[in-house]
N, C-alpha and C positions, 0 to 999 in steps of 0.2 A: 259216363264216368266210369271210373274203374271200378270193377265188381270188388275188390279187395277193400277199396276205401268205403264204399258204400256198406258193407257188412259191418265195417270197425265203427262206422258211425251210427248204426243201429244198435250196436250194443247196449248202451245206457239207457235209451227208450224201452228196448226190451226187458230188461231188469225193472224198470219202472211199471212197466205193463203187469209183470208177473206180480210183483208186490201189491199193486193196485188191485188187480185181480183176486189174489189170495184174501186179501182184505176187505174186500167186498163181499166175498163168501163167507166169510169170519162173521160179518157184519148181519149179513142175511140170515145168520144160524145156520148154514150148511154144513160148515166145518166149525170145528171147534179147537183145533189145533193147529192155528196158523202158522205159528213160526216153526213147529217142528216139522211143518209140510214145505215150509218156504226153502231152506236150506237144502234138501235133496233135490227140488225142481231149480233151485238157481244152479247148484252144480250142473243138472243135466243141460241145462239152456246153456251156460258158458261152455261145456263141452261141444254143443252142436254148433255154437258161432265159432269157435277153435276150428272145428272140422270145416266148417263153410269158407273160412278164409284160408284154409290151406289149399283148399279145392280150387277158390278163385286165384291163388296164387300159382298153382300147378299149372291151369289153363292157359296161364299167358295171353291171355286174349284182351289185351290193353287196347283202348280206343285210341290211345297218344301215345307218343313216346315219351318218357321220362326227361325230366327237365334236367340238365346239367347242373352239379353243385357250381358255386361261385370258385373259380379258378382252375375249372375244369379245361384241358385243352381242347380247343374248338376244332371242327371238321376244317379242313384245309389248310390250318394254321401252319407255321414252319415247326419243326421237328421240337425246338428248344422253346417254343412259345407256351407259357402257362395260361394263356387265356386270359389273363387281367392285363387290361391296358395300362401303358406307360404313362405317368403323369408329367407334366412340362419340365424339363430339367432335371428328368432322374438319369443317373449315368449308366453307362452300358455296364452289364454284369460282366466280373472279371472270370476268364475262363482259364484255368492253370494249363500250362503245355503238358503234353503227352509224355509219359514216360516211356514210351516204346521207341525214341529216336534215341539210336546209339552213335557215339562220335566215332570215327574211323582211329583216332589216335588214342582213346580211351581203349586199351586192351583188357583191362582188369575190371572193367566196369564199375569205375568209380573208387575203387579200393586202392589203397597204397601200400 
């Protein structure tokens, strides 16, 4: 599994563990200011997770190649292909003529 995806999936459970740990310490009477301690620790936890995500993205060690999005050109497909298969009875796409072709008898470039 990709490390970036794994870290993203651990974000919500890590926040729940932090909240549960602080509330358990408050319940046992070890700490008395549970909410004033939760917010700074939450910000620190989110910062550490964001840094870990950035490191995972920068390492580029993907275990598998990314899946192409629908309609992406497929490798080895013709140059004009969009990657979407044609349905039966679909007309061919209209390709306008190129404007680079000049006629020999049109010396003024189409102006009169």
